C-alpha positions as CSV (number, residue, x, y, z in Angstrom):
1,M,4.8,-150.3,110.1
2,D,4.1,-148.8,107.1
3,L,1.3,-150.6,104.8
4,M,3.2,-152.2,102.2
5,G,5.6,-153.9,105.2
6,I,2.1,-155.0,107.0
7,V,1.3,-156.7,103.6
8,A,5.0,-158.3,103.0
9,E,4.1,-160.3,106.0
10,L,0.7,-160.8,106.2
11,L,1.6,-162.2,102.0
12,T,4.7,-164.2,103.8
13,V,2.1,-165.6,106.3
14,I,0.0,-167.0,103.7
15,L,2.1,-167.8,100.6
16,T,5.2,-170.0,102.8
17,P,2.9,-172.9,104.0
18,L,0.4,-172.7,100.7
19,M,4.0,-173.4,99.3
20,G,4.5,-175.9,101.2
21,Y,0.9,-177.3,100.2
22,I,1.4,-177.5,96.8
23,A,5.0,-178.9,96.6
24,W,3.3,-181.7,99.1
25,L,0.6,-182.2,96.4
26,L,2.9,-182.0,93.8
27,K,4.3,-185.3,94.9
28,Q,1.6,-187.4,96.2
29,Q,0.9,-186.8,92.2
30,K,3.9,-187.8,91.4
31,K,4.0,-191.1,93.6
32,D,0.3,-192.3,91.8
33,R,2.1,-191.6,88.1
34,D,4.8,-193.6,89.3
35,A,2.4,-196.4,90.1
36,N,-0.1,-196.2,87.6
37,S,3.6,-196.7,85.5
38,K,4.5,-198.8,86.6
39,G,1.0,-201.1,86.7
40,T,0.6,-200.2,83.3
41,M,4.5,-201.6,82.3
42,L,3.4,-205.6,84.5
43,L,0.1,-205.6,83.4
44,L,1.7,-204.7,79.2
45,R,4.6,-207.0,80.6
46,V,2.1,-209.9,80.8
47,Q,0.1,-209.3,77.9
48,L,2.9,-209.0,75.7
49,I,4.8,-212.4,77.4
50,E,1.4,-214.7,76.6
51,Y,0.9,-212.7,73.3
52,H,4.4,-214.6,72.2
53,E,3.9,-217.8,74.1
54,K,0.3,-217.4,71.7
55,W,1.9,-216.9,68.5
56,T,5.5,-219.2,68.7
57,K,2.9,-222.6,69.6
58,R,1.5,-221.4,66.3
59,G,4.7,-220.6,64.3
60,Y,3.2,-217.2,62.6
61,I,2.0,-214.0,63.2
62,T,-0.6,-211.6,61.4
63,R,0.3,-208.8,60.1
64,H,-2.1,-207.3,63.0
65,G,-0.8,-209.3,65.9
66,L,2.8,-208.7,64.6
67,Q,0.8,-204.6,64.6
68,N,-0.5,-204.9,68.4
69,F,2.2,-206.3,69.6
70,I,4.9,-203.9,68.3
71,E,2.9,-201.1,69.7
72,M,2.8,-203.1,72.8
73,Y,5.9,-203.2,72.8
74,D,6.6,-199.5,72.3
75,A,4.8,-198.7,75.0
76,Y,6.5,-201.0,77.8
77,H,9.4,-200.0,76.6
78,A,8.8,-196.7,76.8
79,L,7.6,-196.7,80.4
80,G,11.3,-197.9,81.5
81,G,10.6,-202.1,80.7
82,N,13.4,-203.8,80.5
83,G,14.9,-206.1,77.6
84,M,13.8,-209.6,78.5
85,V,10.9,-208.4,76.5
86,T,12.9,-206.8,73.6
87,H,14.2,-210.5,73.7
88,L,10.6,-211.6,73.1
89,L,10.3,-209.1,70.6
90,E,12.9,-210.4,68.1
91,E,11.7,-214.1,68.6
92,V,8.6,-213.1,67.2
93,R,9.5,-210.8,63.9
94,E,11.6,-213.8,63.1
95,L,7.7,-215.6,63.0
96,Q,6.2,-216.6,60.0
97,I,3.0,-213.5,58.7
98,E,0.5,-215.6,57.9
99,T,-2.4,-213.6,56.9
């Protein structure tokens, strides 16, 4: 066997398990990202529900409160949040804005 054949064989032996390990690492990272995204989405939903209750009980919302609610909703929605919170957003947007 010539030198190029030996090098090719050696690379195959080294790269095959290395590529498998890299693929495994990427899958683990995706699992972690998915779990973090899901957790973030759930925390945002809880906070949005609490804010909705707070503002609807008062019967009004501040500009700052509305801006925070909208930004949190946008983040929640971007993470794949469902339509339940969209209904809450619609109700909050109907509130009178006070300072």
